[in-house]
DRENPA-3360 file (N, C-alpha, C; in nm, 2 decimals, always signed):
BEGIN
1 = AEMPLSLS = +2.07/-3.71/-1.29/+2.13/-3.83/-1.23/+2.03/-3.94/-1.25 ~ +2.09/-4.06/-1.27/+2.01/-4.18/-1.28/+1.96/-4.22/-1.14 ~ +1.83/-4.27/-1.14/+1.77/-4.31/-1.01/+1.77/-4.46/-1.01 ~ +1.80/-4.53/-0.90/+1.79/-4.67/-0.89/+1.64/-4.71/-0.90 ~ +1.61/-4.81/-0.98/+1.47/-4.85/-1.01/+1.43/-4.97/-0.92 ~ +1.52/-5.02/-0.84/+1.49/-5.14/-0.76/+1.44/-5.11/-0.62 ~ +1.42/-4.98/-0.59/+1.37/-4.95/-0.45/+1.23/-4.99/-0.43 ~ +1.20/-5.04/-0.31/+1.07/-5.09/-0.27/+0.98/-4.98/-0.21;
9 = VPVLVVDS = +1.03/-4.85/-0.21/+0.95/-4.74/-0.16/+0.93/-4.64/-0.27 ~ +0.83/-4.55/-0.25/+0.81/-4.45/-0.36/+0.93/-4.35/-0.35 ~ +0.96/-4.30/-0.47/+1.07/-4.20/-0.48/+1.02/-4.08/-0.54 ~ +1.04/-3.96/-0.48/+1.00/-3.83/-0.53/+1.12/-3.75/-0.57 ~ +1.14/-3.72/-0.69/+1.26/-3.64/-0.73/+1.22/-3.49/-0.73 ~ +1.30/-3.41/-0.66/+1.27/-3.27/-0.65/+1.39/-3.19/-0.70 ~ +1.37/-3.06/-0.73/+1.48/-2.98/-0.77/+1.56/-2.94/-0.65 ~ +1.50/-2.92/-0.54/+1.57/-2.87/-0.42/+1.51/-2.95/-0.30;
17 = AREALADA = +1.59/-3.03/-0.23/+1.55/-3.11/-0.12/+1.52/-3.01/+0.00 ~ +1.59/-2.90/+0.01/+1.57/-2.80/+0.11/+1.43/-2.74/+0.10 ~ +1.39/-2.70/-0.02/+1.26/-2.64/-0.04/+1.15/-2.75/-0.02 ~ +1.18/-2.87/-0.07/+1.08/-2.97/-0.05/+1.05/-3.01/+0.09 ~ +1.16/-3.01/+0.18/+1.14/-3.03/+0.32/+1.05/-2.92/+0.38 ~ +1.08/-2.80/+0.35/+1.00/-2.69/+0.40/+0.85/-2.71/+0.37 ~ +0.82/-2.74/+0.24/+0.69/-2.76/+0.20/+0.62/-2.88/+0.27 ~ +0.70/-2.99/+0.28/+0.65/-3.11/+0.34/+0.62/-3.09/+0.49;
25 = ARYYYRDP = +0.71/-3.01/+0.56/+0.68/-2.98/+0.70/+0.56/-2.90/+0.71 ~ +0.54/-2.80/+0.62/+0.42/-2.72/+0.63/+0.29/-2.80/+0.62 ~ +0.29/-2.90/+0.52/+0.17/-2.98/+0.50/+0.15/-3.08/+0.61 ~ +0.26/-3.14/+0.66/+0.25/-3.23/+0.77/+0.19/-3.17/+0.89 ~ +0.23/-3.05/+0.93/+0.18/-2.98/+1.05/+0.05/-2.90/+1.01 ~ -0.01/-2.92/+0.90/-0.13/-2.85/+0.86/-0.13/-2.70/+0.85 ~ -0.01/-2.65/+0.80/+0.00/-2.51/+0.77/-0.04/-2.42/+0.89 ~ +0.03/-2.44/+1.00/-0.02/-2.36/+1.12/+0.00/-2.21/+1.11;
33 = SRAVSVVG = +0.09/-2.16/+1.02/+0.11/-2.02/+1.02/-0.01/-1.94/+0.95 ~ -0.10/-2.02/+0.89/-0.22/-1.96/+0.83/-0.31/-1.90/+0.94 ~ -0.30/-1.96/+1.06/-0.40/-1.93/+1.17/-0.34/-1.84/+1.28 ~ -0.21/-1.80/+1.26/-0.15/-1.70/+1.35/-0.10/-1.58/+1.27 ~ -0.09/-1.47/+1.33/-0.02/-1.35/+1.27/+0.12/-1.36/+1.29 ~ +0.21/-1.36/+1.19/+0.35/-1.38/+1.21/+0.43/-1.25/+1.18 ~ +0.51/-1.22/+1.28/+0.60/-1.10/+1.27/+0.74/-1.15/+1.24 ~ +0.81/-1.09/+1.15/+0.95/-1.12/+1.12/+1.04/-1.00/+1.14;
41 = ITGTNGKT = +1.15/-1.02/+1.22/+1.24/-0.91/+1.25/+1.38/-0.95/+1.20 ~ +1.44/-0.87/+1.11/+1.57/-0.89/+1.07/+1.65/-0.77/+1.10 ~ +1.79/-0.78/+1.08/+1.87/-0.67/+1.12/+2.00/-0.72/+1.18 ~ +2.11/-0.64/+1.16/+2.24/-0.69/+1.22/+2.23/-0.69/+1.37 ~ +2.18/-0.58/+1.43/+2.16/-0.57/+1.58/+2.02/-0.54/+1.60 ~ +1.97/-0.57/+1.72/+1.84/-0.53/+1.76/+1.73/-0.63/+1.75 ~ +1.76/-0.74/+1.68/+1.65/-0.84/+1.66/+1.60/-0.89/+1.79 ~ +1.69/-0.94/+1.88/+1.64/-1.00/+2.00/+1.57/-0.90/+2.09;
49 = TTAHLVAA = +1.62/-0.78/+2.11/+1.56/-0.68/+2.19/+1.42/-0.65/+2.14 ~ +1.41/-0.63/+2.00/+1.28/-0.59/+1.94/+1.18/-0.71/+1.95 ~ +1.23/-0.83/+1.93/+1.14/-0.94/+1.95/+1.08/-0.95/+2.09 ~ +1.16/-0.93/+2.19/+1.12/-0.93/+2.33/+1.02/-0.81/+2.36 ~ +1.05/-0.70/+2.30/+0.96/-0.58/+2.31/+0.82/-0.61/+2.25 ~ +0.82/-0.66/+2.13/+0.69/-0.69/+2.07/+0.62/-0.80/+2.15 ~ +0.69/-0.90/+2.20/+0.63/-1.00/+2.28/+0.57/-0.94/+2.41 ~ +0.64/-0.84/+2.47/+0.59/-0.78/+2.59/+0.46/-0.70/+2.56;
57 = VLEAAGRK = +0.46/-0.63/+2.45/+0.34/-0.56/+2.41/+0.22/-0.66/+2.39 ~ +0.24/-0.77/+2.33/+0.14/-0.87/+2.31/+0.09/-0.93/+2.45 ~ +0.19/-0.95/+2.54/+0.15/-1.00/+2.67/+0.06/-0.90/+2.74 ~ +0.10/-0.77/+2.73/+0.02/-0.67/+2.80/-0.12/-0.66/+2.74 ~ -0.13/-0.69/+2.61/-0.26/-0.69/+2.54/-0.34/-0.82/+2.56 ~ -0.28/-0.91/+2.64/-0.35/-1.03/+2.67/-0.36/-1.13/+2.56 ~ -0.26/-1.13/+2.47/-0.26/-1.21/+2.35/-0.15/-1.32/+2.36 ~ -0.19/-1.45/+2.36/-0.10/-1.56/+2.37/-0.01/-1.56/+2.24;
65 = HLRLGTTG = +0.12/-1.59/+2.26/+0.21/-1.58/+2.14/+0.32/-1.68/+2.15 ~ +0.39/-1.69/+2.04/+0.51/-1.77/+2.02/+0.62/-1.66/+1.99 ~ +0.74/-1.68/+2.06/+0.85/-1.59/+2.03/+0.97/-1.68/+2.00 ~ +1.04/-1.66/+1.89/+1.15/-1.74/+1.85/+1.27/-1.65/+1.83 ~ +1.39/-1.69/+1.89/+1.50/-1.61/+1.87/+1.63/-1.66/+1.94 ~ +1.73/-1.58/+1.94/+1.87/-1.62/+1.97/+1.88/-1.67/+2.12 ~ +1.81/-1.60/+2.21/+1.83/-1.63/+2.35/+1.73/-1.74/+2.40 ~ +1.64/-1.78/+2.32/+1.55/-1.89/+2.36/+1.41/-1.86/+2.29;
73 = NWLVDREV = +1.33/-1.96/+2.30/+1.20/-1.96/+2.24/+1.09/-1.96/+2.35 ~ +0.99/-1.86/+2.34/+0.88/-1.86/+2.43/+0.76/-1.93/+2.36 ~ +0.72/-2.04/+2.43/+0.61/-2.12/+2.37/+0.48/-2.10/+2.45 ~ +0.42/-1.98/+2.43/+0.29/-1.94/+2.49/+0.29/-1.92/+2.64 ~ +0.35/-2.02/+2.71/+0.35/-2.01/+2.86/+0.48/-2.05/+2.92 ~ +0.58/-2.08/+2.84/+0.71/-2.12/+2.90/+0.82/-2.10/+2.80 ~ +0.94/-2.09/+2.86/+1.06/-2.07/+2.78/+1.12/-2.20/+2.74 ~ +1.16/-2.22/+2.62/+1.23/-2.35/+2.58/+1.36/-2.31/+2.51;
81 = HASFTTPF = +1.45/-2.41/+2.50/+1.58/-2.38/+2.44/+1.57/-2.36/+2.29 ~ +1.66/-2.27/+2.24/+1.67/-2.24/+2.10/+1.80/-2.28/+2.05 ~ +1.80/-2.37/+1.94/+1.93/-2.41/+1.88/+1.99/-2.31/+1.79 ~ +1.90/-2.23/+1.72/+1.94/-2.13/+1.62/+1.86/-2.01/+1.64 ~ +1.91/-1.90/+1.59/+1.83/-1.77/+1.59/+1.69/-1.80/+1.52 ~ +1.70/-1.86/+1.40/+1.58/-1.89/+1.33/+1.58/-2.04/+1.31 ~ +1.48/-2.12/+1.35/+1.48/-2.26/+1.34/+1.47/-2.31/+1.20 ~ +1.52/-2.43/+1.17/+1.51/-2.49/+1.04/+1.36/-2.54/+1.02;
89 = PLELQQLL = +1.32/-2.56/+0.89/+1.18/-2.57/+0.86/+1.10/-2.67/+0.94 ~ +1.16/-2.79/+0.97/+1.08/-2.89/+1.04/+1.05/-2.85/+1.18 ~ +1.15/-2.80/+1.25/+1.13/-2.75/+1.39/+1.04/-2.62/+1.39 ~ +1.06/-2.54/+1.29/+0.98/-2.41/+1.28/+0.83/-2.45/+1.27 ~ +0.79/-2.54/+1.18/+0.65/-2.57/+1.16/+0.60/-2.64/+1.29 ~ +0.68/-2.72/+1.35/+0.65/-2.79/+1.47/+0.61/-2.70/+1.58 ~ +0.70/-2.60/+1.60/+0.68/-2.49/+1.70/+0.55/-2.41/+1.68 ~ +0.53/-2.38/+1.55/+0.41/-2.30/+1.52/+0.29/-2.38/+1.55;
97 = ARALELGA = +0.29/-2.51/+1.51/+0.17/-2.60/+1.53/+0.15/-2.62/+1.68 ~ +0.25/-2.63/+1.76/+0.24/-2.65/+1.91/+0.18/-2.52/+1.97 ~ +0.23/-2.41/+1.93/+0.19/-2.28/+1.98/+0.04/-2.26/+1.94 ~ +0.00/-2.30/+1.82/-0.14/-2.29/+1.78/-0.23/-2.38/+1.87 ~ -0.18/-2.50/+1.90/-0.26/-2.59/+1.99/-0.28/-2.52/+2.13 ~ -0.18/-2.44/+2.17/-0.18/-2.38/+2.30/-0.26/-2.25/+2.30 ~ -0.31/-2.21/+2.19/-0.40/-2.09/+2.18/-0.33/-1.97/+2.13 ~ -0.21/-1.98/+2.07/-0.14/-1.86/+2.03/-0.22/-1.79/+1.91;
105 = EDAVMEVS = -0.22/-1.66/+1.92/-0.27/-1.58/+1.81/-0.17/-1.52/+1.72 ~ -0.04/-1.50/+1.78/+0.06/-1.43/+1.71/+0.19/-1.51/+1.73 ~ +0.29/-1.49/+1.64/+0.42/-1.54/+1.65/+0.52/-1.43/+1.61 ~ +0.62/-1.42/+1.69/+0.72/-1.31/+1.67/+0.86/-1.38/+1.65 ~ +0.92/-1.36/+1.54/+1.04/-1.43/+1.50/+1.16/-1.34/+1.47 ~ +1.27/-1.37/+1.52/+1.40/-1.32/+1.47/+1.43/-1.39/+1.34 ~ +1.46/-1.32/+1.23/+1.49/-1.39/+1.10/+1.63/-1.35/+1.06 ~ +1.72/-1.44/+1.07/+1.86/-1.41/+1.03/+1.88/-1.41/+0.88;
113 = SHALDQGR = +1.99/-1.34/+0.84/+2.02/-1.34/+0.70/+2.06/-1.48/+0.65 ~ +2.12/-1.56/+0.74/+2.15/-1.70/+0.70/+2.02/-1.78/+0.67 ~ +1.92/-1.76/+0.76/+1.79/-1.83/+0.74/+1.72/-1.78/+0.61 ~ +1.73/-1.65/+0.58/+1.67/-1.60/+0.46/+1.74/-1.66/+0.34 ~ +1.87/-1.66/+0.34/+1.95/-1.71/+0.23/+1.93/-1.86/+0.21 ~ +1.90/-1.93/+0.32/+1.88/-2.08/+0.31/+1.74/-2.12/+0.29 ~ +1.65/-2.02/+0.28/+1.51/-2.05/+0.27/+1.44/-2.12/+0.38 ~ +1.50/-2.10/+0.51/+1.44/-2.17/+0.62/+1.30/-2.13/+0.66;
121 = VRPLRYRA = +1.26/-2.00/+0.62/+1.13/-1.96/+0.66/+1.03/-1.98/+0.55 ~ +1.07/-2.04/+0.44/+0.97/-2.09/+0.34/+0.88/-2.18/+0.40 ~ +0.75/-2.17/+0.38/+0.68/-2.08/+0.29/+0.59/-1.98/+0.37 ~ +0.65/-1.93/+0.48/+0.57/-1.84/+0.56/+0.54/-1.71/+0.49 ~ +0.43/-1.64/+0.53/+0.39/-1.51/+0.49/+0.38/-1.42/+0.61 ~ +0.46/-1.32/+0.62/+0.47/-1.24/+0.74/+0.37/-1.12/+0.73 ~ +0.29/-1.10/+0.84/+0.20/-0.99/+0.84/+0.26/-0.86/+0.88 ~ +0.38/-0.87/+0.95/+0.45/-0.74/+0.98/+0.60/-0.78/+0.98;
129 = IALTSFSQ = +0.68/-0.69/+0.92/+0.82/-0.72/+0.91/+0.90/-0.59/+0.95 ~ +1.02/-0.61/+0.99/+1.11/-0.50/+1.02/+1.26/-0.53/+0.99 ~ +1.33/-0.42/+0.95/+1.47/-0.42/+0.95/+1.51/-0.32/+1.07 ~ +1.58/-0.38/+1.17/+1.62/-0.29/+1.29/+1.74/-0.21/+1.26 ~ +1.84/-0.27/+1.20/+1.97/-0.20/+1.18/+2.05/-0.28/+1.07 ~ +2.15/-0.21/+1.02/+2.24/-0.28/+0.92/+2.38/-0.22/+0.93 ~ +2.47/-0.32/+0.96/+2.61/-0.28/+0.96/+2.69/-0.41/+0.93 ~ +2.82/-0.39/+0.92/+2.91/-0.50/+0.87/+2.90/-0.62/+0.97;
137 = DHLDYHPT = +2.87/-0.74/+0.91/+2.87/-0.86/+0.99/+2.86/-0.98/+0.89 ~ +2.89/-1.10/+0.93/+2.87/-1.22/+0.86/+2.93/-1.22/+0.72 ~ +3.04/-1.15/+0.70/+3.11/-1.16/+0.57/+3.19/-1.29/+0.55 ~ +3.19/-1.37/+0.65/+3.24/-1.51/+0.64/+3.14/-1.59/+0.56 ~ +3.02/-1.55/+0.55/+2.91/-1.62/+0.49/+2.87/-1.55/+0.36 ~ +2.84/-1.42/+0.37/+2.79/-1.34/+0.25/+2.92/-1.29/+0.18 ~ +2.93/-1.30/+0.05/+3.05/-1.25/-0.02/+3.07/-1.10/+0.00 ~ +2.97/-1.02/+0.00/+2.98/-0.88/+0.01/+2.87/-0.82/+0.09;
145 = MADYLAAK = +2.89/-0.69/+0.13/+2.78/-0.62/+0.21/+2.65/-0.61/+0.12 ~ +2.67/-0.60/-0.01/+2.55/-0.59/-0.09/+2.47/-0.72/-0.09 ~ +2.55/-0.84/-0.09/+2.48/-0.97/-0.08/+2.41/-0.98/+0.06 ~ +2.48/-0.93/+0.16/+2.42/-0.94/+0.30/+2.29/-0.86/+0.31 ~ +2.29/-0.74/+0.25/+2.17/-0.66/+0.25/+2.06/-0.73/+0.16 ~ +2.10/-0.78/+0.05/+2.00/-0.85/-0.04/+1.94/-0.97/+0.03 ~ +2.02/-1.04/+0.11/+1.96/-1.15/+0.19/+1.85/-1.10/+0.29 ~ +1.88/-0.99/+0.36/+1.79/-0.94/+0.45/+1.66/-0.89/+0.38;
153 = CRLADEYF = +1.68/-0.83/+0.26/+1.56/-0.78/+0.19/+1.47/-0.89/+0.13 ~ +1.52/-1.01/+0.13/+1.44/-1.12/+0.09/+1.32/-1.14/+0.18 ~ +1.33/-1.09/+0.31/+1.22/-1.09/+0.40/+1.10/-1.01/+0.34 ~ +1.13/-0.90/+0.28/+1.03/-0.81/+0.22/+0.99/-0.86/+0.08 ~ +1.08/-0.92/+0.01/+1.06/-0.95/-0.13/+0.99/-1.08/-0.15 ~ +1.02/-1.18/-0.06/+0.97/-1.32/-0.09/+0.87/-1.37/+0.02 ~ +0.87/-1.31/+0.14/+0.80/-1.37/+0.25/+0.70/-1.28/+0.32 ~ +0.68/-1.16/+0.26/+0.59/-1.06/+0.31/+0.46/-1.05/+0.25;
161 = DPLGIAVA = +0.35/-1.05/+0.34/+0.22/-1.03/+0.29/+0.20/-0.88/+0.26 ~ +0.18/-0.84/+0.14/+0.18/-0.69/+0.11/+0.06/-0.62/+0.17 ~ -0.04/-0.69/+0.23/-0.14/-0.63/+0.30/-0.10/-0.59/+0.44 ~ +0.02/-0.64/+0.48/+0.07/-0.61/+0.61/+0.15/-0.48/+0.62 ~ +0.24/-0.47/+0.72/+0.32/-0.35/+0.73/+0.47/-0.39/+0.74 ~ +0.55/-0.29/+0.69/+0.70/-0.31/+0.70/+0.75/-0.18/+0.76 ~ +0.85/-0.19/+0.85/+0.90/-0.07/+0.92/+1.05/-0.08/+0.93 ~ +1.12/+0.03/+0.92/+1.26/+0.04/+0.94/+1.30/+0.18/+0.98;
169 = PLEQGEAA = +1.41/+0.19/+1.06/+1.45/+0.33/+1.11/+1.52/+0.40/+0.99 ~ +1.48/+0.52/+0.96/+1.53/+0.60/+0.85/+1.68/+0.64/+0.88 ~ +1.72/+0.64/+1.01/+1.86/+0.66/+1.05/+1.95/+0.56/+0.99 ~ +1.90/+0.44/+0.95/+1.98/+0.34/+0.89/+2.01/+0.36/+0.74 ~ +1.97/+0.48/+0.69/+2.01/+0.52/+0.56/+1.96/+0.43/+0.44 ~ +2.06/+0.40/+0.35/+2.03/+0.33/+0.23/+1.97/+0.20/+0.26 ~ +2.02/+0.13/+0.36/+1.96/-0.01/+0.39/+1.81/+0.00/+0.42 ~ +1.77/+0.10/+0.51/+1.63/+0.11/+0.54/+1.55/+0.15/+0.42;
177 = QTFLATAR = +1.60/+0.24/+0.34/+1.53/+0.28/+0.22/+1.51/+0.16/+0.12 ~ +1.62/+0.08/+0.11/+1.61/-0.04/+0.02/+1.51/-0.14/+0.07 ~ +1.51/-0.16/+0.20/+1.41/-0.26/+0.26/+1.27/-0.21/+0.24 ~ +1.24/-0.08/+0.27/+1.11/-0.03/+0.25/+1.07/-0.02/+0.11 ~ +1.16/+0.01/+0.02/+1.13/+0.02/-0.13/+1.09/-0.12/-0.18 ~ +1.16/-0.23/-0.12/+1.13/-0.36/-0.16/+0.99/-0.40/-0.12 ~ +0.95/-0.36/+0.00/+0.81/-0.39/+0.05/+0.71/-0.31/-0.04 ~ +0.74/-0.19/-0.08/+0.65/-0.11/-0.16/+0.64/-0.18/-0.30;
185 = RRGSDRAW = +0.75/-0.23/-0.35/+0.75/-0.29/-0.48/+0.66/-0.42/-0.48 ~ +0.65/-0.48/-0.36/+0.57/-0.60/-0.34/+0.42/-0.56/-0.34 ~ +0.39/-0.43/-0.33/+0.25/-0.39/-0.33/+0.20/-0.33/-0.19 ~ +0.29/-0.31/-0.10/+0.25/-0.26/+0.03/+0.24/-0.11/+0.03 ~ +0.12/-0.06/+0.08/+0.11/+0.09/+0.10/+0.13/+0.13/+0.24 ~ +0.18/+0.03/+0.32/+0.22/+0.06/+0.46/+0.36/+0.02/+0.49 ~ +0.45/+0.08/+0.41/+0.60/+0.06/+0.44/+0.64/+0.19/+0.51 ~ +0.66/+0.18/+0.64/+0.67/+0.29/+0.73/+0.82/+0.31/+0.77;
193 = GCSRVDDP = +0.87/+0.43/+0.74/+1.00/+0.47/+0.81/+0.97/+0.52/+0.94 ~ +1.06/+0.50/+1.04/+1.05/+0.56/+1.17/+1.18/+0.65/+1.19 ~ +1.17/+0.74/+1.28/+1.28/+0.83/+1.30/+1.28/+0.89/+1.45 ~ +1.41/+0.91/+1.49/+1.43/+0.96/+1.63/+1.40/+1.11/+1.63 ~ +1.38/+1.17/+1.52/+1.34/+1.32/+1.51/+1.21/+1.33/+1.43 ~ +1.16/+1.45/+1.43/+1.03/+1.47/+1.36/+1.05/+1.49/+1.21 ~ +1.09/+1.38/+1.15/+1.12/+1.38/+1.00/+0.98/+1.37/+0.93 ~ +0.95/+1.46/+0.84/+0.82/+1.45/+0.77/+0.81/+1.32/+0.68;
201 = KAAIAVVE = +0.92/+1.26/+0.65/+0.92/+1.14/+0.56/+0.89/+1.02/+0.65 ~ +0.89/+1.03/+0.78/+0.87/+0.92/+0.87/+0.73/+0.91/+0.91 ~ +0.67/+0.79/+0.90/+0.53/+0.76/+0.95/+0.53/+0.75/+1.10 ~ +0.64/+0.71/+1.16/+0.65/+0.70/+1.31/+0.77/+0.79/+1.35 ~ +0.75/+0.89/+1.43/+0.86/+0.98/+1.45/+0.84/+1.04/+1.59 ~ +0.96/+1.07/+1.65/+0.96/+1.14/+1.78/+0.94/+1.29/+1.76 ~ +0.84/+1.34/+1.82/+0.81/+1.48/+1.80/+0.85/+1.57/+1.92 ~ +0.88/+1.50/+2.04/+0.92/+1.57/+2.16/+0.99/+1.47/+2.25;
209 = RHAGAGTH = +1.10/+1.51/+2.30/+1.17/+1.43/+2.40/+1.16/+1.49/+2.54 ~ +1.14/+1.41/+2.64/+1.13/+1.46/+2.78/+1.25/+1.41/+2.86 ~ +1.29/+1.49/+2.95/+1.41/+1.46/+3.03/+1.37/+1.35/+3.14 ~ +1.47/+1.29/+3.19/+1.45/+1.19/+3.30/+1.51/+1.06/+3.27 ~ +1.50/+0.97/+3.36/+1.56/+0.84/+3.34/+1.49/+0.76/+3.23 ~ +1.57/+0.68/+3.16/+1.52/+0.60/+3.05/+1.48/+0.68/+2.93 ~ +1.38/+0.64/+2.86/+1.33/+0.70/+2.74/+1.19/+0.75/+2.76 ~ +1.16/+0.88/+2.74/+1.03/+0.93/+2.75/+1.01/+1.03/+2.64;
217 = AKVRTPAG = +0.91/+1.00/+2.55/+0.90/+1.08/+2.43/+0.75/+1.08/+2.38 ~ +0.72/+1.18/+2.31/+0.59/+1.19/+2.24/+0.62/+1.14/+2.10 ~ +0.54/+1.05/+2.05/+0.57/+0.98/+1.92/+0.44/+1.00/+1.83 ~ +0.47/+1.05/+1.71/+0.36/+1.06/+1.61/+0.36/+0.92/+1.53 ~ +0.24/+0.87/+1.52/+0.22/+0.74/+1.45/+0.10/+0.74/+1.36 ~ +0.08/+0.65/+1.27/-0.04/+0.65/+1.18/-0.17/+0.63/+1.26 ~ -0.16/+0.58/+1.38/-0.28/+0.57/+1.47/-0.30/+0.68/+1.57 ~ -0.22/+0.79/+1.55/-0.23/+0.90/+1.64/-0.10/+0.92/+1.72;
225 = TLELRSPL = -0.10/+1.02/+1.80/+0.02/+1.05/+1.89/+0.01/+0.98/+2.02 ~ +0.12/+0.92/+2.06/+0.12/+0.85/+2.19/+0.24/+0.88/+2.27 ~ +0.23/+0.85/+2.40/+0.34/+0.88/+2.49/+0.42/+0.75/+2.51 ~ +0.55/+0.76/+2.48/+0.64/+0.64/+2.49/+0.72/+0.65/+2.62 ~ +0.71/+0.55/+2.71/+0.79/+0.55/+2.83/+0.86/+0.41/+2.84 ~ +0.99/+0.41/+2.85/+1.07/+0.29/+2.86/+1.19/+0.31/+2.95 ~ +1.23/+0.21/+3.03/+1.35/+0.22/+3.10/+1.48/+0.20/+3.01 ~ +1.46/+0.16/+2.89/+1.57/+0.14/+2.80/+1.63/+0.28/+2.76;
233 = VGAFNLDN = +1.76/+0.28/+2.74/+1.83/+0.40/+2.70/+1.91/+0.38/+2.57 ~ +1.95/+0.49/+2.51/+2.04/+0.48/+2.39/+1.96/+0.50/+2.26 ~ +2.03/+0.56/+2.16/+1.96/+0.58/+2.03/+1.92/+0.45/+1.97 ~ +2.00/+0.35/+1.98/+1.97/+0.22/+1.91/+1.84/+0.16/+1.98 ~ +1.82/+0.18/+2.11/+1.70/+0.12/+2.17/+1.58/+0.21/+2.14 ~ +1.60/+0.34/+2.11/+1.49/+0.42/+2.07/+1.44/+0.37/+1.93 ~ +1.54/+0.33/+1.84/+1.50/+0.27/+1.71/+1.42/+0.15/+1.74 ~ +1.47/+0.06/+1.83/+1.40/-0.07/+1.86/+1.26/-0.04/+1.91;
241 = LLVTIGLA = +1.24/+0.06/+1.99/+1.11/+0.09/+2.04/+1.02/+0.15/+1.94 ~ +1.07/+0.23/+1.85/+0.99/+0.29/+1.74/+0.95/+0.18/+1.64 ~ +1.04/+0.08/+1.61/+1.01/-0.03/+1.53/+0.90/-0.12/+1.59 ~ +0.91/-0.13/+1.73/+0.81/-0.21/+1.80/+0.67/-0.15/+1.79 ~ +0.66/-0.02/+1.80/+0.54/+0.05/+1.78/+0.48/+0.02/+1.64 ~ +0.56/+0.02/+1.54/+0.51/-0.01/+1.40/+0.46/-0.15/+1.39 ~ +0.54/-0.24/+1.45/+0.50/-0.39/+1.44/+0.37/-0.41/+1.52 ~ +0.36/-0.35/+1.63/+0.24/-0.37/+1.71/+0.12/-0.31/+1.64;
249 = LGLDVP = +0.13/-0.20/+1.57/+0.02/-0.15/+1.49/-0.01/-0.24/+1.38 ~ +0.09/-0.30/+1.32/+0.07/-0.40/+1.22/-0.01/-0.52/+1.26 ~ +0.00/-0.55/+1.39/-0.08/-0.66/+1.45/-0.21/-0.62/+1.51 ~ -0.25/-0.49/+1.48/-0.38/-0.44/+1.53/-0.38/-0.44/+1.68 ~ -0.27/-0.41/+1.75/-0.28/-0.40/+1.89/-0.33/-0.26/+1.92 ~ -0.43/-0.24/+2.01/-0.49/-0.11/+2.03/-0.38/-0.01/+2.09;
% end
């Protein structure tokens, strides 16, 4: 396209205004994500619960953090309104910069397939990532289920620091295997499957269930066996809890 030459301001022509905005926002706010450990959680269901669980672990460990997601954003010491599950680049970089000013060490984000498809999280690099679940949704946006899964796997393919960890419940079948394989292809040697049963293929697995209210189990992890106790119930919440363990280990939480 021809550009008007009579403008009195500088003109920068880019291939993608969306990508350029993300890069400009990053530089304007002095690349705040370099100074915090960023966790990205994708999945059809379980993103919000898992983000809150990881945030609760960080709070218990005494680590100031930013949490971004569907039900609201936690900005180190207070809850603020969230317009989208995953903010657009300008707001995202602004929130990261503000959290860093307030002393945040970690950021926990829900990352939607829409955000991944639209490059909203460009140019972040996630230290820990997870796929919580995968089932039919958003086919008004994604042409097919394969496209939907491919969008989610972009978290592992394009935005993942291969020195970090990736985790997904093996009960999610091919979707989990594809997500973990993508992380391994990126160079990760810590792409961990988790399982509700003592599956030898799982790095994080329930080896013993105890009766009683809520969830009480003995869990094998790469950092040793631990006792899991939670008031949450249901197989899907056990998945969320096991994923949380993996993400917390990825953040070096003791």
